[in-house]
A tleap script that builds the chain and sets N, CA, C and O, in Angstrom:
source leaprc.protein.ff14SB
mol = sequence {
  NMET THR THR PHE PHE GLU HIE GLN ARG SER
  SER TYR LYS ARG ASN TYR MET ARG ASN LEU
  ILE CYS LEU ALA SER LEU ASP GLY LYS LEU
  ASP GLU GLU GLU ARG THR LEU ILE GLN LYS
  ILE GLY ALA LYS ARG GLY LEU LYS VAL TRP
  GLN VAL SER GLU LEU VAL GLU SER PRO GLY
  ASN CYS GLU ILE PHE LEU PRO GLU SER MET
  ASN ASN ARG MET ASP LEU VAL TYR ASP LEU
  MET GLN ILE VAL HIE ILE ASP ASN GLU VAL
  THR GLU TYR GLU THR GLU PHE MET MET THR
  ILE ILE GLU ALA LEU HIE LEU GLN PRO GLU
  ILE VAL ASN GLN LEU MET ALA MET PHE GLN
  GLU GLY VAL PRO SER VAL GLU GLU TRP LYS
  GLU PHE VAL SER PHE THR ARG GLU CYS GLU
  ASN CGLY
}
set mol.1.N position { 0.838 -1.189 0.000 }
set mol.1.CA position { 0.000 0.000 0.000 }
set mol.1.C position { 0.883 1.252 0.000 }
set mol.1.O position { 1.841 1.347 0.767 }
set mol.2.N position { 0.555 2.189 -0.851 }
set mol.2.CA position { 1.312 3.425 -0.980 }
set mol.2.C position { 0.803 4.442 0.037 }
set mol.2.O position { -0.400 4.673 0.152 }
set mol.3.N position { 1.732 5.043 0.768 }
set mol.3.CA position { 1.336 6.077 1.721 }
set mol.3.C position { 1.129 7.398 0.983 }
set mol.3.O position { 1.527 7.557 -0.171 }
set mol.4.N position { 0.513 8.313 1.664 }
set mol.4.CA position { 0.270 9.640 1.104 }
set mol.4.C position { 1.581 10.306 0.688 }
set mol.4.O position { 1.675 10.882 -0.396 }
set mol.5.N position { 2.590 10.223 1.554 }
set mol.5.CA position { 3.858 10.890 1.272 }
set mol.5.C position { 4.607 10.228 0.115 }
set mol.5.O position { 5.259 10.915 -0.671 }
set mol.6.N position { 4.520 8.913 0.007 }
set mol.6.CA position { 5.132 8.222 -1.132 }
set mol.6.C position { 4.462 8.667 -2.428 }
set mol.6.O position { 5.124 8.897 -3.440 }
set mol.7.N position { 3.135 8.783 -2.378 }
set mol.7.CA position { 2.398 9.239 -3.556 }
set mol.7.C position { 2.803 10.671 -3.919 }
set mol.7.O position { 2.993 10.979 -5.095 }
set mol.8.N position { 2.933 11.534 -2.932 }
set mol.8.CA position { 3.344 12.923 -3.169 }
set mol.8.C position { 4.725 12.986 -3.813 }
set mol.8.O position { 4.932 13.722 -4.778 }
set mol.9.N position { 5.677 12.207 -3.274 }
set mol.9.CA position { 7.036 12.172 -3.829 }
set mol.9.C position { 7.020 11.669 -5.265 }
set mol.9.O position { 7.697 12.223 -6.130 }
set mol.10.N position { 6.252 10.625 -5.514 }
set mol.10.CA position { 6.161 10.049 -6.845 }
set mol.10.C position { 5.542 11.052 -7.826 }
set mol.10.O position { 6.016 11.197 -8.952 }
set mol.11.N position { 4.507 11.725 -7.402 }
set mol.11.CA position { 3.844 12.724 -8.228 }
set mol.11.C position { 4.807 13.875 -8.540 }
set mol.11.O position { 4.872 14.344 -9.676 }
set mol.12.N position { 5.545 14.320 -7.534 }
set mol.12.CA position { 6.540 15.389 -7.710 }
set mol.12.C position { 7.559 14.975 -8.770 }
set mol.12.O position { 7.852 15.744 -9.686 }
set mol.13.N position { 8.096 13.770 -8.647 }
set mol.13.CA position { 9.118 13.296 -9.589 }
set mol.13.C position { 8.564 13.204 -11.005 }
set mol.13.O position { 9.236 13.601 -11.957 }
set mol.14.N position { 7.361 12.690 -11.155 }
set mol.14.CA position { 6.755 12.573 -12.487 }
set mol.14.C position { 6.537 13.953 -13.106 }
set mol.14.O position { 6.840 14.160 -14.281 }
set mol.15.N position { 6.015 14.892 -12.326 }
set mol.15.CA position { 5.782 16.243 -12.838 }
set mol.15.C position { 7.093 16.938 -13.192 }
set mol.15.O position { 7.180 17.637 -14.201 }
set mol.16.N position { 8.095 16.744 -12.367 }
set mol.16.CA position { 9.425 17.299 -12.613 }
set mol.16.C position { 9.947 16.786 -13.953 }
set mol.16.O position { 10.425 17.561 -14.783 }
set mol.17.N position { 9.850 15.472 -14.154 }
set mol.17.CA position { 10.348 14.858 -15.380 }
set mol.17.C position { 9.536 15.292 -16.594 }
set mol.17.O position { 10.085 15.419 -17.689 }
set mol.18.N position { 8.246 15.519 -16.419 }
set mol.18.CA position { 7.409 15.986 -17.539 }
set mol.18.C position { 7.900 17.326 -18.068 }
set mol.18.O position { 7.842 17.570 -19.274 }
set mol.19.N position { 8.387 18.204 -17.181 }
set mol.19.CA position { 8.964 19.474 -17.628 }
set mol.19.C position { 10.121 19.217 -18.593 }
set mol.19.O position { 10.218 19.851 -19.644 }
set mol.20.N position { 10.984 18.293 -18.228 }
set mol.20.CA position { 12.159 17.988 -19.054 }
set mol.20.C position { 11.735 17.387 -20.395 }
set mol.20.O position { 12.261 17.755 -21.445 }
set mol.21.N position { 10.794 16.473 -20.347 }
set mol.21.CA position { 10.321 15.808 -21.562 }
set mol.21.C position { 9.632 16.813 -22.477 }
set mol.21.O position { 9.819 16.780 -23.694 }
set mol.22.N position { 8.842 17.696 -21.900 }
set mol.22.CA position { 8.152 18.723 -22.680 }
set mol.22.C position { 9.172 19.605 -23.404 }
set mol.22.O position { 9.023 19.872 -24.597 }
set mol.23.N position { 10.182 20.048 -22.707 }
set mol.23.CA position { 11.220 20.876 -23.316 }
set mol.23.C position { 11.944 20.118 -24.422 }
set mol.23.O position { 12.150 20.654 -25.511 }
set mol.24.N position { 12.326 18.889 -24.153 }
set mol.24.CA position { 13.062 18.088 -25.134 }
set mol.24.C position { 12.212 17.785 -26.367 }
set mol.24.O position { 12.750 17.541 -27.447 }
set mol.25.N position { 10.905 17.802 -26.211 }
set mol.25.CA position { 9.995 17.458 -27.312 }
set mol.25.C position { 9.497 18.673 -28.088 }
set mol.25.O position { 8.685 18.530 -29.002 }
set mol.26.N position { 9.970 19.858 -27.738 }
set mol.26.CA position { 9.468 21.071 -28.387 }
set mol.26.C position { 9.634 21.052 -29.904 }
set mol.26.O position { 8.827 21.635 -30.628 }
set mol.27.N position { 10.677 20.385 -30.380 }
set mol.27.CA position { 10.918 20.345 -31.827 }
set mol.27.C position { 10.160 19.203 -32.505 }
set mol.27.O position { 10.350 18.951 -33.695 }
set mol.28.N position { 9.304 18.516 -31.753 }
set mol.28.CA position { 8.490 17.462 -32.332 }
set mol.28.C position { 9.092 16.071 -32.249 }
set mol.28.O position { 8.454 15.090 -32.631 }
set mol.29.N position { 10.310 15.982 -31.754 }
set mol.29.CA position { 10.944 14.667 -31.618 }
set mol.29.C position { 11.839 14.659 -30.392 }
set mol.29.O position { 12.294 15.702 -29.921 }
set mol.30.N position { 12.076 13.476 -29.896 }
set mol.30.CA position { 12.951 13.294 -28.744 }
set mol.30.C position { 14.182 12.539 -29.242 }
set mol.30.O position { 14.118 11.338 -29.504 }
set mol.31.N position { 15.295 13.247 -29.368 }
set mol.31.CA position { 16.523 12.638 -29.864 }
set mol.31.C position { 17.063 11.629 -28.862 }
set mol.31.O position { 16.719 11.668 -27.681 }
set mol.32.N position { 17.904 10.734 -29.338 }
set mol.32.CA position { 18.474 9.695 -28.480 }
set mol.32.C position { 19.305 10.286 -27.341 }
set mol.32.O position { 19.244 9.800 -26.212 }
set mol.33.N position { 20.079 11.331 -27.632 }
set mol.33.CA position { 20.883 11.928 -26.560 }
set mol.33.C position { 19.996 12.615 -25.525 }
set mol.33.O position { 20.321 12.612 -24.337 }
set mol.34.N position { 18.886 13.200 -25.954 }
set mol.34.CA position { 17.935 13.792 -25.010 }
set mol.34.C position { 17.294 12.695 -24.161 }
set mol.34.O position { 17.157 12.839 -22.947 }
set mol.35.N position { 16.907 11.605 -24.807 }
set mol.35.CA position { 16.296 10.462 -24.120 }
set mol.35.C position { 17.260 9.891 -23.063 }
set mol.35.O position { 16.857 9.585 -21.941 }
set mol.36.N position { 18.528 9.755 -23.441 }
set mol.36.CA position { 19.546 9.227 -22.524 }
set mol.36.C position { 19.734 10.159 -21.323 }
set mol.36.O position { 19.819 9.705 -20.183 }
set mol.37.N position { 19.797 11.457 -21.591 }
set mol.37.CA position { 19.956 12.429 -20.503 }
set mol.37.C position { 18.743 12.406 -19.585 }
set mol.37.O position { 18.894 12.470 -18.365 }
set mol.38.N position { 17.547 12.315 -20.147 }
set mol.38.CA position { 16.331 12.259 -19.334 }
set mol.38.C position { 16.344 11.007 -18.451 }
set mol.38.O position { 15.953 11.073 -17.285 }
set mol.39.N position { 16.785 9.883 -18.987 }
set mol.39.CA position { 16.907 8.655 -18.185 }
set mol.39.C position { 17.900 8.860 -17.039 }
set mol.39.O position { 17.651 8.445 -15.907 }
set mol.40.N position { 19.022 9.503 -17.346 }
set mol.40.CA position { 20.066 9.756 -16.332 }
set mol.40.C position { 19.531 10.656 -15.216 }
set mol.40.O position { 19.750 10.387 -14.034 }
set mol.41.N position { 18.834 11.718 -15.599 }
set mol.41.CA position { 18.256 12.638 -14.606 }
set mol.41.C position { 17.182 11.918 -13.793 }
set mol.41.O position { 17.090 12.102 -12.580 }
set mol.42.N position { 16.368 11.096 -14.465 }
set mol.42.CA position { 15.335 10.333 -13.768 }
set mol.42.C position { 15.933 9.404 -12.727 }
set mol.42.O position { 15.424 9.301 -11.611 }
set mol.43.N position { 17.021 8.723 -13.096 }
set mol.43.CA position { 17.703 7.826 -12.146 }
set mol.43.C position { 18.243 8.624 -10.963 }
set mol.43.O position { 18.149 8.185 -9.817 }
set mol.44.N position { 18.807 9.791 -11.244 }
set mol.44.CA position { 19.330 10.662 -10.183 }
set mol.44.C position { 18.212 11.100 -9.238 }
set mol.44.O position { 18.441 11.306 -8.046 }
set mol.45.N position { 17.016 11.238 -9.774 }
set mol.45.CA position { 15.844 11.646 -8.989 }
set mol.45.C position { 15.137 10.461 -8.336 }
set mol.45.O position { 14.123 10.639 -7.661 }
set mol.46.N position { 15.667 9.251 -8.533 }
set mol.46.CA position { 15.106 8.085 -7.856 }
set mol.46.C position { 14.047 7.325 -8.633 }
set mol.46.O position { 13.327 6.506 -8.063 }
set mol.47.N position { 13.947 7.586 -9.922 }
set mol.47.CA position { 12.989 6.851 -10.751 }
set mol.47.C position { 13.676 5.670 -11.428 }
set mol.47.O position { 14.870 5.719 -11.721 }
set mol.48.N position { 12.926 4.631 -11.668 }
set mol.48.CA position { 13.434 3.455 -12.368 }
set mol.48.C position { 13.346 3.712 -13.877 }
set mol.48.O position { 12.577 4.558 -14.335 }
set mol.49.N position { 14.148 2.964 -14.634 }
set mol.49.CA position { 14.184 3.122 -16.090 }
set mol.49.C position { 12.790 2.994 -16.691 }
set mol.49.O position { 12.403 3.787 -17.549 }
set mol.50.N position { 12.030 1.985 -16.232 }
set mol.50.CA position { 10.697 1.783 -16.802 }
set mol.50.C position { 9.762 2.943 -16.497 }
set mol.50.O position { 8.887 3.260 -17.303 }
set mol.51.N position { 9.937 3.591 -15.326 }
set mol.51.CA position { 9.083 4.722 -14.975 }
set mol.51.C position { 9.349 5.915 -15.897 }
set mol.51.O position { 8.420 6.582 -16.354 }
set mol.52.N position { 10.624 6.167 -16.159 }
set mol.52.CA position { 10.980 7.270 -17.055 }
set mol.52.C position { 10.511 6.953 -18.476 }
set mol.52.O position { 9.967 7.815 -19.165 }
set mol.53.N position { 10.728 5.707 -18.906 }
set mol.53.CA position { 10.289 5.300 -20.247 }
set mol.53.C position { 8.785 5.480 -20.413 }
set mol.53.O position { 8.313 5.923 -21.460 }
set mol.54.N position { 8.053 5.136 -19.383 }
set mol.54.CA position { 6.597 5.306 -19.404 }
set mol.54.C position { 6.224 6.777 -19.586 }
set mol.54.O position { 5.313 7.102 -20.348 }
set mol.55.N position { 6.923 7.653 -18.892 }
set mol.55.CA position { 6.665 9.092 -19.016 }
set mol.55.C position { 7.032 9.599 -20.410 }
set mol.55.O position { 6.318 10.422 -20.985 }
set mol.56.N position { 8.134 9.111 -20.944 }
set mol.56.CA position { 8.570 9.534 -22.279 }
set mol.56.C position { 7.543 9.116 -23.330 }
set mol.56.O position { 7.235 9.874 -24.249 }
set mol.57.N position { 7.024 7.910 -23.182 }
set mol.57.CA position { 6.058 7.391 -24.157 }
set mol.57.C position { 4.688 8.051 -24.031 }
set mol.57.O position { 3.982 8.207 -25.028 }
set mol.58.N position { 4.314 8.434 -22.832 }
set mol.58.CA position { 3.023 9.098 -22.588 }
set mol.58.C position { 3.237 10.282 -21.653 }
set mol.58.O position { 2.882 10.218 -20.476 }
set mol.59.N position { 3.819 11.365 -22.176 }
set mol.59.CA position { 4.191 12.477 -21.303 }
set mol.59.C position { 3.032 13.253 -20.691 }
set mol.59.O position { 3.227 13.972 -19.711 }
set mol.60.N position { 1.838 13.123 -21.246 }
set mol.60.CA position { 0.720 13.897 -20.716 }
set mol.60.C position { 0.793 15.322 -21.226 }
set mol.60.O position { 1.357 15.584 -22.288 }
set mol.61.N position { 0.221 16.238 -20.465 }
set mol.61.CA position { 0.201 17.632 -20.917 }
set mol.61.C position { 1.539 18.316 -20.639 }
set mol.61.O position { 2.383 17.802 -19.905 }
set mol.62.N position { 1.702 19.470 -21.238 }
set mol.62.CA position { 2.937 20.235 -21.039 }
set mol.62.C position { 2.711 21.394 -20.084 }
set mol.62.O position { 3.261 22.481 -20.263 }
set mol.63.N position { 1.902 21.150 -19.077 }
set mol.63.CA position { 1.677 22.159 -18.050 }
set mol.63.C position { 2.945 22.271 -17.210 }
set mol.63.O position { 3.489 21.264 -16.754 }
set mol.64.N position { 3.405 23.488 -17.012 }
set mol.64.CA position { 4.653 23.695 -16.277 }
set mol.64.C position { 4.447 23.381 -14.800 }
set mol.64.O position { 3.505 23.857 -14.166 }
set mol.65.N position { 5.353 22.567 -14.275 }
set mol.65.CA position { 5.342 22.202 -12.862 }
set mol.65.C position { 6.433 23.008 -12.173 }
set mol.65.O position { 7.573 23.038 -12.637 }
set mol.66.N position { 6.090 23.658 -11.071 }
set mol.66.CA position { 7.051 24.468 -10.330 }
set mol.66.C position { 7.249 23.908 -8.927 }
set mol.66.O position { 6.319 23.904 -8.120 }
set mol.67.N position { 8.447 23.441 -8.638 }
set mol.67.CA position { 8.726 22.984 -7.274 }
set mol.67.C position { 8.562 24.141 -6.281 }
set mol.67.O position { 8.688 25.310 -6.645 }
set mol.68.N position { 8.283 23.797 -5.040 }
set mol.68.CA position { 8.054 24.823 -4.028 }
set mol.68.C position { 9.342 25.436 -3.489 }
set mol.68.O position { 9.439 26.657 -3.358 }
set mol.69.N position { 10.323 24.607 -3.178 }
set mol.69.CA position { 11.538 25.151 -2.557 }
set mol.69.C position { 12.483 25.736 -3.605 }
set mol.69.O position { 12.516 25.291 -4.752 }
set mol.70.N position { 13.241 26.733 -3.189 }
set mol.70.CA position { 14.198 27.367 -4.094 }
set mol.70.C position { 15.252 26.363 -4.560 }
set mol.70.O position { 15.654 26.394 -5.723 }
set mol.71.N position { 15.703 25.480 -3.679 }
set mol.71.CA position { 16.694 24.476 -4.081 }
set mol.71.C position { 16.160 23.599 -5.203 }
set mol.71.O position { 16.852 23.360 -6.193 }
set mol.72.N position { 14.928 23.119 -5.051 }
set mol.72.CA position { 14.328 22.270 -6.083 }
set mol.72.C position { 14.078 23.052 -7.373 }
set mol.72.O position { 14.200 22.501 -8.468 }
set mol.73.N position { 13.736 24.310 -7.249 }
set mol.73.CA position { 13.533 25.143 -8.433 }
set mol.73.C position { 14.840 25.307 -9.216 }
set mol.73.O position { 14.859 25.226 -10.444 }
set mol.74.N position { 15.913 25.537 -8.490 }
set mol.74.CA position { 17.204 25.709 -9.161 }
set mol.74.C position { 17.704 24.383 -9.725 }
set mol.74.O position { 18.382 24.365 -10.753 }
set mol.75.N position { 17.378 23.270 -9.063 }
set mol.75.CA position { 17.695 21.953 -9.638 }
set mol.75.C position { 16.972 21.775 -10.967 }
set mol.75.O position { 17.545 21.271 -11.933 }
set mol.76.N position { 15.709 22.194 -11.008 }
set mol.76.CA position { 14.933 22.098 -12.237 }
set mol.76.C position { 15.561 22.946 -13.339 }
set mol.76.O position { 15.698 22.486 -14.473 }
set mol.77.N position { 15.940 24.169 -13.017 }
set mol.77.CA position { 16.572 25.048 -14.009 }
set mol.77.C position { 17.847 24.389 -14.537 }
set mol.77.O position { 18.097 24.392 -15.742 }
set mol.78.N position { 18.640 23.831 -13.645 }
set mol.78.CA position { 19.887 23.161 -14.031 }
set mol.78.C position { 19.597 22.006 -15.000 }
set mol.78.O position { 20.236 21.892 -16.046 }
set mol.79.N position { 18.645 21.168 -14.648 }
set mol.79.CA position { 18.321 20.025 -15.498 }
set mol.79.C position { 17.727 20.462 -16.836 }
set mol.79.O position { 18.024 19.863 -17.870 }
set mol.80.N position { 16.899 21.491 -16.825 }
set mol.80.CA position { 16.348 22.012 -18.080 }
set mol.80.C position { 17.462 22.548 -18.978 }
set mol.80.O position { 17.448 22.337 -20.191 }
set mol.81.N position { 18.415 23.234 -18.379 }
set mol.81.CA position { 19.522 23.778 -19.170 }
set mol.81.C position { 20.379 22.661 -19.767 }
set mol.81.O position { 20.913 22.808 -20.866 }
set mol.82.N position { 20.508 21.564 -19.058 }
set mol.82.CA position { 21.231 20.425 -19.636 }
set mol.82.C position { 20.511 19.932 -20.889 }
set mol.82.O position { 21.151 19.610 -21.890 }
set mol.83.N position { 19.178 19.875 -20.831 }
set mol.83.CA position { 18.379 19.446 -21.981 }
set mol.83.C position { 18.551 20.435 -23.140 }
set mol.83.O position { 18.730 20.027 -24.287 }
set mol.84.N position { 18.495 21.725 -22.835 }
set mol.84.CA position { 18.640 22.758 -23.870 }
set mol.84.C position { 19.953 22.585 -24.621 }
set mol.84.O position { 19.995 22.711 -25.845 }
set mol.85.N position { 21.014 22.298 -23.897 }
set mol.85.CA position { 22.352 22.298 -24.497 }
set mol.85.C position { 22.878 20.925 -24.905 }
set mol.85.O position { 23.999 20.832 -25.405 }
set mol.86.N position { 22.115 19.867 -24.711 }
set mol.86.CA position { 22.618 18.519 -25.003 }
set mol.86.C position { 23.005 18.350 -26.474 }
set mol.86.O position { 23.949 17.626 -26.790 }
set mol.87.N position { 22.281 19.013 -27.366 }
set mol.87.CA position { 22.572 18.868 -28.789 }
set mol.87.C position { 23.430 20.006 -29.342 }
set mol.87.O position { 23.627 20.103 -30.553 }
set mol.88.N position { 23.933 20.854 -28.468 }
set mol.88.CA position { 24.768 22.000 -28.848 }
set mol.88.C position { 24.071 22.966 -29.805 }
set mol.88.O position { 24.721 23.687 -30.562 }
set mol.89.N position { 22.755 22.967 -29.759 }
set mol.89.CA position { 21.972 23.865 -30.611 }
set mol.89.C position { 20.780 24.369 -29.811 }
set mol.89.O position { 19.893 23.596 -29.451 }
set mol.90.N position { 20.764 25.660 -29.538 }
set mol.90.CA position { 19.683 26.255 -28.758 }
set mol.90.C position { 18.684 26.880 -29.723 }
set mol.90.O position { 19.021 27.785 -30.486 }
set mol.91.N position { 17.452 26.385 -29.679 }
set mol.91.CA position { 16.415 26.917 -30.572 }
set mol.91.C position { 15.665 28.062 -29.905 }
set mol.91.O position { 15.744 28.265 -28.694 }
set mol.92.N position { 14.946 28.792 -30.722 }
set mol.92.CA position { 14.114 29.885 -30.220 }
set mol.92.C position { 13.058 29.354 -29.253 }
set mol.92.O position { 12.756 29.988 -28.241 }
set mol.93.N position { 12.494 28.175 -29.576 }
set mol.93.CA position { 11.479 27.562 -28.712 }
set mol.93.C position { 12.056 27.233 -27.332 }
set mol.93.O position { 11.400 27.435 -26.310 }
set mol.94.N position { 13.280 26.728 -27.319 }
set mol.94.CA position { 13.914 26.388 -26.043 }
set mol.94.C position { 14.163 27.646 -25.214 }
set mol.94.O position { 13.947 27.653 -24.002 }
set mol.95.N position { 14.617 28.701 -25.872 }
set mol.95.CA position { 14.853 29.965 -25.167 }
set mol.95.C position { 13.541 30.509 -24.612 }
set mol.95.O position { 13.492 30.968 -23.471 }
set mol.96.N position { 12.476 30.459 -25.413 }
set mol.96.CA position { 11.164 30.928 -24.949 }
set mol.96.C position { 10.657 30.089 -23.772 }
set mol.96.O position { 10.093 30.624 -22.818 }
set mol.97.N position { 10.862 28.778 -23.848 }
set mol.97.CA position { 10.449 27.891 -22.761 }
set mol.97.C position { 11.183 28.277 -21.477 }
set mol.97.O position { 10.577 28.359 -20.409 }
set mol.98.N position { 12.491 28.513 -21.590 }
set mol.98.CA position { 13.267 28.889 -20.404 }
set mol.98.C position { 12.828 30.246 -19.868 }
set mol.98.O position { 12.802 30.448 -18.654 }
set mol.99.N position { 12.483 31.174 -20.748 }
set mol.99.CA position { 11.968 32.471 -20.288 }
set mol.99.C position { 10.670 32.280 -19.507 }
set mol.99.O position { 10.460 32.918 -18.476 }
set mol.100.N position { 9.804 31.401 -20.003 }
set mol.100.CA position { 8.539 31.117 -19.324 }
set mol.100.C position { 8.798 30.528 -17.939 }
set mol.100.O position { 8.157 30.917 -16.963 }
set mol.101.N position { 9.731 29.596 -17.861 }
set mol.101.CA position { 10.083 28.974 -16.571 }
set mol.101.C position { 10.642 30.023 -15.611 }
set mol.101.O position { 10.229 30.097 -14.454 }
set mol.102.N position { 11.573 30.825 -16.094 }
set mol.102.CA position { 12.198 31.853 -15.242 }
set mol.102.C position { 11.140 32.831 -14.731 }
set mol.102.O position { 11.150 33.194 -13.554 }
set mol.103.N position { 10.236 33.257 -15.597 }
set mol.103.CA position { 9.139 34.145 -15.174 }
set mol.103.C position { 8.258 33.465 -14.131 }
set mol.103.O position { 7.914 34.065 -13.113 }
set mol.104.N position { 7.899 32.214 -14.389 }
set mol.104.CA position { 7.022 31.478 -13.462 }
set mol.104.C position { 7.681 31.300 -12.093 }
set mol.104.O position { 7.005 31.260 -11.065 }
set mol.105.N position { 9.002 31.196 -12.098 }
set mol.105.CA position { 9.738 31.050 -10.840 }
set mol.105.C position { 9.993 32.393 -10.172 }
set mol.105.O position { 10.584 32.452 -9.093 }
set mol.106.N position { 9.547 33.467 -10.809 }
set mol.106.CA position { 9.720 34.836 -10.299 }
set mol.106.C position { 11.199 35.201 -10.161 }
set mol.106.O position { 11.608 35.854 -9.201 }
set mol.107.N position { 11.983 34.766 -11.136 }
set mol.107.CA position { 13.396 35.129 -11.186 }
set mol.107.C position { 13.567 36.244 -12.213 }
set mol.107.O position { 12.699 36.458 -13.061 }
set mol.108.N position { 14.684 36.946 -12.130 }
set mol.108.CA position { 14.948 38.034 -13.062 }
set mol.108.C position { 15.128 37.499 -14.487 }
set mol.108.O position { 15.858 36.526 -14.680 }
set mol.109.N position { 14.480 38.109 -15.494 }
set mol.109.CA position { 14.585 37.637 -16.884 }
set mol.109.C position { 16.020 37.601 -17.415 }
set mol.109.O position { 16.335 36.788 -18.284 }
set mol.110.N position { 16.884 38.468 -16.905 }
set mol.110.CA position { 18.272 38.515 -17.367 }
set mol.110.C position { 19.020 37.201 -17.080 }
set mol.110.O position { 20.051 36.910 -17.687 }
set mol.111.N position { 18.484 36.437 -16.162 }
set mol.111.CA position { 19.122 35.176 -15.788 }
set mol.111.C position { 19.209 34.221 -16.975 }
set mol.111.O position { 20.144 33.426 -17.068 }
set mol.112.N position { 18.237 34.297 -17.879 }
set mol.112.CA position { 18.245 33.396 -19.040 }
set mol.112.C position { 19.532 33.586 -19.843 }
set mol.112.O position { 20.174 32.609 -20.230 }
set mol.113.N position { 19.905 34.839 -20.091 }
set mol.113.CA position { 21.138 35.095 -20.847 }
set mol.113.C position { 22.362 34.572 -20.103 }
set mol.113.O position { 23.270 34.006 -20.711 }
set mol.114.N position { 22.382 34.761 -18.800 }
set mol.114.CA position { 23.502 34.248 -18.001 }
set mol.114.C position { 23.549 32.725 -18.061 }
set mol.114.O position { 24.624 32.137 -18.177 }
set mol.115.N position { 22.385 32.090 -17.982 }
set mol.115.CA position { 22.323 30.627 -18.053 }
set mol.115.C position { 22.818 30.128 -19.403 }
set mol.115.O position { 23.607 29.185 -19.472 }
set mol.116.N position { 22.357 30.756 -20.469 }
set mol.116.CA position { 22.759 30.330 -21.816 }
set mol.116.C position { 24.275 30.435 -21.971 }
set mol.116.O position { 24.910 29.535 -22.521 }
set mol.117.N position { 24.846 31.524 -21.491 }
set mol.117.CA position { 26.298 31.706 -21.585 }
set mol.117.C position { 27.032 30.670 -20.732 }
set mol.117.O position { 28.043 30.113 -21.160 }
set mol.118.N position { 26.530 30.420 -19.548 }
set mol.118.CA position { 27.176 29.479 -18.632 }
set mol.118.C position { 27.196 28.057 -19.195 }
set mol.118.O position { 28.199 27.356 -19.066 }
set mol.119.N position { 26.113 27.635 -19.809 }
set mol.119.CA position { 25.996 26.262 -20.301 }
set mol.119.C position { 26.533 26.088 -21.724 }
set mol.119.O position { 26.648 24.963 -22.210 }
set mol.120.N position { 26.858 27.188 -22.385 }
set mol.120.CA position { 27.312 27.123 -23.767 }
set mol.120.C position { 28.570 26.276 -23.933 }
set mol.120.O position { 28.735 25.595 -24.946 }
set mol.121.N position { 29.432 26.316 -22.969 }
set mol.121.CA position { 30.692 25.559 -23.023 }
set mol.121.C position { 30.577 24.182 -22.400 }
set mol.121.O position { 31.579 23.481 -22.257 }
set mol.122.N position { 29.383 23.788 -22.033 }
set mol.122.CA position { 29.178 22.502 -21.371 }
set mol.122.C position { 28.553 22.725 -20.004 }
set mol.122.O position { 28.325 23.859 -19.583 }
set mol.123.N position { 28.286 21.636 -19.330 }
set mol.123.CA position { 27.664 21.715 -18.007 }
set mol.123.C position { 28.657 22.344 -17.030 }
set mol.123.O position { 29.800 21.897 -16.933 }
set mol.124.N position { 28.224 23.379 -16.308 }
set mol.124.CA position { 29.144 24.029 -15.357 }
set mol.124.C position { 29.513 23.100 -14.202 }
set mol.124.O position { 28.794 22.155 -13.878 }
set mol.125.N position { 30.643 23.399 -13.602 }
set mol.125.CA position { 31.079 22.620 -12.439 }
set mol.125.C position { 30.122 22.865 -11.278 }
set mol.125.O position { 29.345 23.820 -11.281 }
set mol.126.N position { 30.195 21.995 -10.306 }
set mol.126.CA position { 29.350 22.132 -9.107 }
set mol.126.C position { 29.604 23.484 -8.449 }
set mol.126.O position { 28.665 24.151 -8.013 }
set mol.127.N position { 30.858 23.885 -8.377 }
set mol.127.CA position { 31.208 25.171 -7.745 }
set mol.127.C position { 30.628 26.349 -8.527 }
set mol.127.O position { 30.080 27.278 -7.934 }
set mol.128.N position { 30.749 26.312 -9.858 }
set mol.128.CA position { 30.191 27.383 -10.686 }
set mol.128.C position { 28.678 27.486 -10.478 }
set mol.128.O position { 28.124 28.579 -10.362 }
set mol.129.N position { 28.020 26.312 -10.432 }
set mol.129.CA position { 26.563 26.313 -10.267 }
set mol.129.C position { 26.179 26.854 -8.896 }
set mol.129.O position { 25.248 27.653 -8.790 }
set mol.130.N position { 26.878 26.434 -7.846 }
set mol.130.CA position { 26.583 26.935 -6.492 }
set mol.130.C position { 26.755 28.449 -6.434 }
set mol.130.O position { 25.962 29.145 -5.801 }
set mol.131.N position { 27.779 28.947 -7.086 }
set mol.131.CA position { 28.027 30.387 -7.122 }
set mol.131.C position { 26.881 31.108 -7.847 }
set mol.131.O position { 26.422 32.160 -7.403 }
set mol.132.N position { 26.435 30.539 -8.949 }
set mol.132.CA position { 25.319 31.122 -9.696 }
set mol.132.C position { 24.040 31.128 -8.853 }
set mol.132.O position { 23.328 32.131 -8.816 }
set mol.133.N position { 23.749 30.016 -8.180 }
set mol.133.CA position { 22.555 29.925 -7.341 }
set mol.133.C position { 22.629 30.976 -6.227 }
set mol.133.O position { 21.638 31.650 -5.948 }
set mol.134.N position { 23.782 31.116 -5.598 }
set mol.134.CA position { 23.952 32.133 -4.539 }
set mol.134.C position { 23.704 33.534 -5.092 }
set mol.134.O position { 23.018 34.352 -4.479 }
set mol.135.N position { 24.280 33.786 -6.263 }
set mol.135.CA position { 24.099 35.105 -6.909 }
set mol.135.C position { 22.622 35.343 -7.204 }
set mol.135.O position { 22.112 36.438 -6.970 }
set mol.136.N position { 21.941 34.337 -7.709 }
set mol.136.CA position { 20.522 34.440 -8.041 }
set mol.136.C position { 19.697 34.745 -6.800 }
set mol.136.O position { 18.798 35.586 -6.828 }
set mol.137.N position { 20.013 34.053 -5.715 }
set mol.137.CA position { 19.277 34.296 -4.457 }
set mol.137.C position { 19.503 35.707 -3.945 }
set mol.137.O position { 18.571 36.348 -3.459 }
set mol.138.N position { 20.738 36.201 -4.051 }
set mol.138.CA position { 21.036 37.565 -3.611 }
set mol.138.C position { 20.249 38.580 -4.418 }
set mol.138.O position { 19.731 39.553 -3.871 }
set mol.139.N position { 20.161 38.349 -5.732 }
set mol.139.CA position { 19.400 39.255 -6.614 }
set mol.139.C position { 17.929 39.266 -6.236 }
set mol.139.O position { 17.284 40.314 -6.236 }
set mol.140.N position { 17.406 38.092 -5.913 }
set mol.140.CA position { 15.984 37.968 -5.584 }
set mol.140.C position { 15.663 38.583 -4.212 }
set mol.140.O position { 14.563 39.083 -3.978 }
set mol.141.N position { 16.653 38.529 -3.320 }
set mol.141.CA position { 16.409 39.053 -1.980 }
set mol.141.C position { 16.682 40.548 -1.876 }
set mol.141.O position { 16.409 41.184 -0.858 }
set mol.142.N position { 17.217 41.074 -2.936 }
set mol.142.CA position { 17.271 42.459 -2.878 }
set mol.142.C position { 18.430 43.258 -3.080 }
set mol.142.O position { 18.355 44.485 -3.002 }
savepdb mol mol.pdb
quit
């Protein structure tokens, strides 16, 4: 029997992953490298391969899911940016999607340009990302 909290965690993970799948599918197809990255992120989030595959095959709607905590929100931004840059080609749709996410998270719009520049050379180091998150929080707090 599934407890309420297990169901909540599972629902959170599925909604989180749907954001990634929606972004990766904006061009009408899910490339193999995008699929592989989504599986990797899903495993990191505690989902089994079959659970992620199920979501990829039937993603549901593309309603944006926003985590409540700032840490989870920034994790989502990080994972979305990995999806944007996996093919080394950033489309207008991907940029617009990220702008929508940044607005929904009530972050400064200028952050999108900083994110694009940061991820252009590859995934930033843990230290670079922590520094960016700290900077973002300082901007938001005033």
